[in-house]
BADOMI-883943 format. One record per atom (N, C-alpha, C): x negated, y negated, z. Coordinates in steps of 0.1 Angstrom, whole numbers, plus 5000, padded with zeros to 4 digits. Example, Ala and Ser with C-alpha at 12.3 -4.5 7.8 and 13.67 -1.06 7.14 Angstrom:
2
486850575078 487750455078 486850335078 487250225071 486350115071 487150005079 
//
This chain:
400
503247425191 504647395190 505447525189 506447545197 507247665197 508247665185 508247775178 509247785167 510547835173 511647765172 512947805179 513547925172 513047965160 513648085153 512848205157 511748195165 510948315168 511448375181 512648415181 513248475192 512748615194 512448655206 511948785209 513048885213 513248995206 514249085210 513949155223 515049205229 514849265243 513849375243 513949465233 513049575233 511549535233 511249425225 509949375224 509449305236 510449235243 510049165256 509549275265 510249385266 509849495275 508449545272 508149565259 506849615255 505749505259 506049385257 505049275260 504849265275 505849275283 505749265297 504949385302 505149505296 504349615300 502849595297 502549515287 501149485284 500649355290 501349305300 500849195308 501349055303 502349055293 502848935288 502348885275 501248935270 500648905257 500149025251 500149025237 499549125229 498849065217 498049145211 497349105199 498349105187 498049025177 498949025165 498949165159 497849235159 497749375154 498849465161 498849455174 499849525182 501249485179 501549355177 502849305173 503249365160 502449365150 502749415137 503049555137 502249635145 502449775146 503849805152 504149735163 505449755170 506649725161 506649605154 507849565147 508049645134 506949715130 507149805118 507349945122 506649995132 506550135135 507050185148 507550095157 508050145170 509050255167 509050365174 509850475170 511350445171 511750365180 513250335182 513650205175 512750115173 513149975169 512349925156 511349995152 510549945141 511249945127 510849855119 511549835106 511449955097 510250025098 510150145090 510650275097 510350285109 510650415116 512150435118 512950325119 514350345120 515050365107 514250355096 514950365083 515650245079 515450135086 516150005083 515749945070 514549975066 513949925053 514849975041 515149885032 515949905020 515149865008 514749955000 513849924988 514749924976 514549824967 515349824954 515849694951 516549684940 517049554935 517949484944 518749564952 519649514961 519149524976 517849554977 517349574991 516449464995 515549495004 514649385009 513649344999 513149434991 512249394981 512149514970 511649484959 511549584948 510049634948 509949764945 508649824942 508749874928 507549904923 507549954909 508450074906 508450184915 509250294913 510750264914 511150154922 512550124924 513150064911 512350024901 512949974889 513350074879 513150204882 513450304872 512250404871 512450504863 511450614862 510350584852 510350464845 509250444835 507950424842 507850364854 506550354861 505950484863 506750584868 506250714870 505850784857 506650764847 506350824834 504950784829 504650654831 503350604826 502250654836 502450644849 501450684858 501150834857 502150914854 501951054852 500951094841 500851004831 499951024820 498551034826 498150944835 496850944841 496751054851 497751084858 497651194868 497451334861 498151354850 498051474842 496551484837 496051374832 494651374828 493751424839 493951374851 493051414863 493251554866 494551604866 494751744870 494151834859 494251804847 493651884836 492151884837 491551764841 490151764843 489651864854 490451864865 490251964876 490352104871 491352124863 491652264858 490552314849 489952224841 488952274831 487552264837 487452214849 486152214856 485852354862 484652364868 484252484874 484852504889 485652404893 486152404906 487152524908 486952594919 487952704922 488952654932 490252664928 491352634937 492552704933 493252764942 494452844939 495552754934 495552634939 496652534936 496152394937 496652304928 496252164929 497452094936 497051994944 498051924952 498151774947 499451734946 499751594943 500251544957 499451454963 499751404976 500151264975 501351224981 501751084981 501751044996 500950934999 500950885012 501950775013 502850775023 503850675024 504850675012 505650785011 506450804998 507650714997 507850625007 509050525005 510350605005 511050584994 512350644992 512250784986 511050824982 510850954976 511050954961 511350844955 511650834941 510450854932 509350794937 508050814929 507650954928 507651024939 507251164939 508151244930 509451224931 510451294923 510151264908 510051134905 509951104891 508551144885 507551144893 506251194888 506351344885 506951424893 507051564890 507851584877 508951514876 509751524864 508951484851 508151384852 507351334841 506251434838 505651494848 504551594846 505151714839 506351744843 507051864836 507251834821 507551714818 507651674803 506351674796 505351624802 504051604796 503251734795 503151804806 502351924807 503152024815 504152094810 505052184818 504252294824 503152334818 502352454823 501752414837 501652284840 500952244852 501852264864 503152264862 504152264873 503952384882 503752494877 503552614885 502152624892 501352524888 499952524894 499752414905 500852334907 500652224916 501652234927 501352164938 502352144949 502451994952 503651954956 503851814960 503751814975 502951714980 502751704995 503151554998 504051535007 504451405011 504051375025 503351265027 502751235040 503551115045 504451135055 505351025060 505351035076 504950925082 504950915096 506250885103 507150815096 508350765102 509550855098 510250905109 511351005107 512450945099 512750815101 513850755094 513650755079 512350725074 512050735060 512050875055 511550965063 511451105058 512851165055 513851125063 515251175061 515751135048 515351005044 515850955031 515051025020 513851055022 513051125011 513551265009 513951325020 514451465018 515651475009 516551375010 517751375001 517351364986 516251294983 515751284970 514951394965 513951444973 513051544968 513651684969 514551704978 515151844980 515851894967 516151794958 516851834946 515951884935 514651874937 513651924927 513652074927 513652124915 513652274913 512352314906 511852434909 510652484902 509352424907 509352354918 508152294923 507952324938 506752364942 506452374956 506252244962 506952214973 506752084980 506852104995 506252005002 506252015016 505851875022 506251855035 505851735042 504651775051 503751685053 502651715061 502151585068 501151595076 500551475082 499051485079 498351375082 496951375079 496151475087 496451495099 495751595108 495851735102 497051775098 497151915092 496451925079 496451815071 495751825059 494151835061 493751765071 492351775075 491951915078 492851985085 492552125089 492552215077 493352175067 493452265055 493352175043 492152125039 491952025028 492352085015 492651995006 493252034993 492351974982 492652024970 492051974957 493251914949 493051794944 494051734935 494051584934 495151524935 495351384933 496151324945 495651214951 496251144962 496751004957 497950974959 498550844955 498950764968 498550634968 498950544979 499550424972 500750424969 501450314962 502150214972 501550094973 502149994982 502250044996 501050095001 501050145015 500050065024 498850035019 497849975027 498249835031 498949765023 499349625026 500249625039 500849735043 501649735055 500949785067 499649815066 498849855078 498849735087 498949755100 498749635109 497349575107 497349445109 496049375107 495749295119 494449275121 493949175130 493949035123 494448935130 494448805125 493348725132 492448665124 491248595130 491448445128 491248375139 491448225139 490148155141 489848065132 488547985133 489047845136 488547795148 488947665152 487747605161 487447475158 486347415166 485147495167 484647555156 483447625156 483447755164 484647805167 484847925175 485748025167 485648145170 486448245164 487348315175 488548335172 489548395181 490248505175 490748595183 491648705179 493148645181 493948645171 495248595173 496148685181 496848635190 497748715198 499048645200 499948705207 501348655210 501648665224 502348565229 502748565243 504248525244 504848545255 506248515257 506348375263 507348295258 507648165263 509148155266 509448135279 510848135282 511347985282 512447965274 513047835272 514547845273 515147785283 516547785285 517147935285 516448015293 516848155296 516648235283 515948195273 515648275261 514148285259 513748405256 512348435254 512048415239 510948335237 510448305223 509048355222 508648385210 507248425207 506348305204 505148315210 504248195207 502848255204 502248195194 500848235190 499948185201 498948275205 497948235214 496548285209 495548225213 494148265209 493548345220 493148465216 492548565225 491048575222 490348635231 488848655229 488748765218 487748745209 487548845198 486948975204 487349085198 486749215202 485349235196 484649335201 483349365195 483549405180 484649485177 484849525164 485049405154 485749305159 485949185151 484649125147 483849105157 482549035155 481649115146 481749255147 480949335138 481449325124 482749315122 483349295109 482849175103 482849065110 482348935105 480848945101 480149015109 478649025106 478449105094 479149225093 479049315081 479549245068 480649175069 481149105057 480249005052 479648925062 478748825058 477548875050 476948995055 475749045049 476049135037 477149215037 477349305026 478149235014 479049145018 479849085008 479448945005 478448895012 477948755010 479148655012 479948675023 481048595026 480648505038 480948385037 480748285048 481948275056 481848295069 482948285079 482648175089 483548075089 484548045080 483947975067 484747975056 484247905044 484047755046 483247695038 483047555039 484347475036 484347355042 485447265040 486747315044 486847395055 488147435060 488747325068 490047335070 490747245079 490447275094 491047205103 490747215117 491047365122 491947425115 492247565120 492447655108 491747755107 491747845095 491947995099 492948055093 493348195097 493248285086 492748405089 492648515078 492948645085 492948755077 493248885082 492148985080 492149085088 491249205086 492049335087 491949415077 492649545077 491649645084 491749635097 490849715105 490949865105 492149915100 492450055100 492050125087 491650045077 491350105064 490050185064 489050145071 487850235071 488150375076 488850385087 489150515092 490150595083 490950515076 491850575066 491050645055 490150575049 489250635039 488450755045 488050745057 487250855063 488150975064 489450965069 490351075070 490651135056 490951045047 491251095033 490051175027 488851135030 487751205025 487651355031 488351375042 488351505048 489451595043 490551525038 491651605033 491551645018 490651585011 490451604997 489151664994 489051784989 487751854986 487251794973 488151794963 487751744950 489051684944 488851574937 489951504930 489851354931 490951294929 491051144928 491951084938 491750964941 492650874949 492950754942 494250724941 494650594934 495450514945 494850394947 495550294956 496150184947 497450154949 498050054941 498649954952 498249834951 498649744962 498349594958 498949504967 498549364967 497049354970 496249294962 494849274965 494249164957 493249104962 492548994955 491048994958 490248934950 488848924952 488548844964 487348864970 487048804983 486948654982 486448604970 486348454969 487748384969 488748464965 490148404966 490748434980 490448554985 490948594998 490448495009 489148475009 488648395020 488348255015 489248195007 489048055003 489447965014 488847845014 489147745024 490547695022 491047705009 492447655006 493447755012 493147885014 494047975020 493847975035 494447875041 494147845055 495147925065 496048005059 496948085068 496948225064 495948275057 495848415053 496848445042 497148575041 498048625030 499248695036 499448685049 500548765055 501948705051 502848785047 504148745043 505248845049 506348785052 507548865056 508548875045 509148995043 510149015033 511449065039 512549005034 513849045038 514848995027 515749085023 516749055013 516248985001 515149034995 514548984983 513948844985 513648804997 513148674999 511848685007 510748615002 509448615009 509348495018 508948515031 508848405040 507448405047 506948285050 505648275057 505848285072 507148275077 507348285091 507448425095 506348475100 506148625103 506648655117 507148565125 507748595138 509248595138 509848555127 511348545126 511848685124 512948725130 513648855129 512648965131 511948965143 511049075146 511749205146 511149305138 511649435137 512749445126 513149335120 514249335110 513749305096 512449285095 511949255081 510549315079 510149325067 508849385064 507749275065 506549325069 505349245069 504249305061 503649225052 502549275044 501449175043 500249225041 499049145039 498249205028 497749115019 496949155008 495649225012 495149315003 493849375006 492749284999 491549285005 490349224999 489749344991 489549314978 489149424969 487749474973 486749384974 485449414977 485349494990 486049445000 485949515013 486549655012 487649675005 488249805004 487349894996 486749854986 485849934978 484649974987 484149884994 482949915003 483350015014 484550005020 484950105030 485050245024 485550245011 485550375004 484250435002 483350354997 481950404994 481250455006 481450385017 480750425030 481350545036 482450595030 483050715036 483150825025 482150825016 481950945007 482750934994 483350824991 484050814978 483250754967 483450794955 482950724943 483950634938 483550514933 484450414928 484650434913 485850464908 486050484894 486250354887 487050264893 487250134887 488550074892 488749944889 490049874893 490449784882 491749764881 492349674872 493749624877 494249524870 495649484874 496649584868 497849594875 498849694871 499249664856 499449544852 499849514839 498849574829 497549554831 496549614822 496649764822 496749824834 496749974835 497950034827 499149974829 500350034822 500250014807 499749904803 499549884788 498549984783 497550014790 496550114786 497150254785 498150274794 498750404794 499950414784 500250314777 501250324766 502550254768 502550154777 503850084779 504450024766 503549974758 504049914745 504850004737 504450134737 505250234730 506650254736 506750244749 508050254756 508950134751 508350014750 509049894746 509549914731 508649964723 508949984709 510050084707 510050184715 511050294714 512450234716 512550124724 513850074727 514550014715 513749974705 514249914693 515150024685 514850144688 515650254681 516850294688 517250234699 518450264706 519650224697 520650304697 521850264690 522650164697 523650104691 524449994697 525150034710 525450164711 526150214723 525250204735 523950214733 522950214744 522350074746 522949974740 522249834740 522149784755 523149794763 523049744777 521949824784 521949954783 520950034790 519549994785 519449974772 518149944766 517649804771 518549704772 518149574777 517749584792 518449664800 518049684814 516649744815 516449844807 515149914807 514049824803 514349744792 513349644788 512949544799 513949494806 513749404817 512849464828 513149594831 512349664841 510949684837 510749714824 509349734819 508549604820 509249494816 508549364816 508249324830 509049354840 508849324854 507549394859 507349514854 506249594858 504849534855 504849454844 503649394839 503649234841 504649184847 504749034849 503548994858 502748904852 501548854860 501948774872 503148724873 503648654884 504248744895 504348874892 505048964901 504249094902 504949214898 504349344900 503149364891 503049294880 501949314871 500549274878 500649194888 499449144895 498949244905 499749354908 499249454917 497849514912 497049554920 495749614916 495749764917 495249834907 494949974908 493549994911 493250064922 491850094926 491750244926 490850304918 490750454917 489350494923 489450614930 488250664936 488150814933 486950874934 486751014932 486051074944 486551194947 485951274958 485551404952 484351444954 483851574948 482851644957 482951774956 481851864961 481251934949 481351874938 480751934926 480251824917 478951814916 478351704909 478651694894 479251804889 479551814874 480951764871 481751734881 483051684879 483151544874 483751534862 483951404856 485451374854 485951274860 487351244858 487551134849 488551144840 488751044830 489450924836 489450814829 490050694835 490750614824 491850684818 492550624807 493150484811 493550464823 494150344828 493250224827 491850244825 490950144825 490550104810 491050184801 490750164787 491550044781 491150014768 491849904761 493349934760 494249834761 495649864759 495949934746 496950024746 497450084734 498449994727 498249974714 499249894707 500449974703 
//
C-alpha cells in the first residue's frame, strides 16, 4: 500500500533515477541525513534543544557535562600518572552537535582539575559543514585551551592519546533494514511510484548482499540469536548497523592509549530481536515528536535506530578494544554524584527559586527511565601498555 504522505522531494527523485529508480534503505537514510546540499545534518537544518527537533542531554544545561567531566578527569589523570609518554592528551568528540558538550566539558574540567587544561587539546570531528559552522560559534569563545577540528583520516595519520566521546552519534549511522517474509530474507529498499503526476516513495524487497548474509551467520553463532525469532508475524523487519565495525576499526587507529565512551540508544539483543518488535527500532524525529513513518518529510527530519549492545561490544572487541563496562545513563550519573547536585539546589535562596526549579527539572530528565535516563553508556579502553588501568567511577554504586 502506498503511503500518500511519503512524497519524494525533487532532489531525491534525481538521486534515485541516477541509481536506476530504486535504492537500498541504507542509501536512502544516508542521503536524507548527509547529502551535502539537502541532508538534514549537512545543511544545518537540525535544531537541537527544548525548542528544536529533539533534546539531547547536553541541550538541557551544563550539569550533564559537569557530571561526565568527573569521569573524564579520572581517565585523564590515570593517563597522566601512568608510564605512557605523551606531549599532550586529547579530548576528542565525534559528532559534536551544537558544540555545547565540548564547551561545557572544558569548563567543567577547568573547575575540577585546572592543571589539566594546559595539558590537553580539544579535537572536534564533524563531517557536516552546516553543523561545524554552528559549533565554531560556541567553541571559538573558549579561552586558554588548544582546540581544532579534524577528520578521522587525519587522526589516523597522527594518532593521539586521551579520551574519545561519541554522544548520541551511532544511532544516526545509516542502517541496513532486513526483511523476513515467507521464510526468505530481503534487503529493504525504496523505489519511486508515480501517482497523479506526483512521485511517492515505496518500500521494495531487494536481494540481500553477501555482507548481510554474513552478518546473520555471525550473529547467529556469536550472539546465539535466531533469525528470524520464533513466532514472528508474516513480515518481520529489523536493522543492522553495518558501519559500526569499520568505525571501531578506525577509532582503534586514532587512539594510541586511552578510553572511548559511547552514549546512545541501545538495548540487549533479546529485546532488540524480539518477535514482538516486528518493525525494528527506527524512529523519525521532528519538532519534539517521534514518528514511526520514516518516509515522511524526507530530508526534513532526523532518523535514528537503536544499537544492539552485544553486537556493538563484539565489534569493539574484534577491533582491538577492551570492554570496561556498560550501564544506563541514570545509573551512571547517580554514580558520578547527581544526587549532590540535587541536594545543593535546596540551598538556593528565594531569588534563585525559578532557576533552581528549572535546573532540578533538567537533572531529573537526565535520569528519567522513560527518557534520557534509559540511554546506555558503553566504555572501552585502548592501550599499547599492558600496565594501564583506567578507573570506572560511573559503574560504581550511586553516591547518596
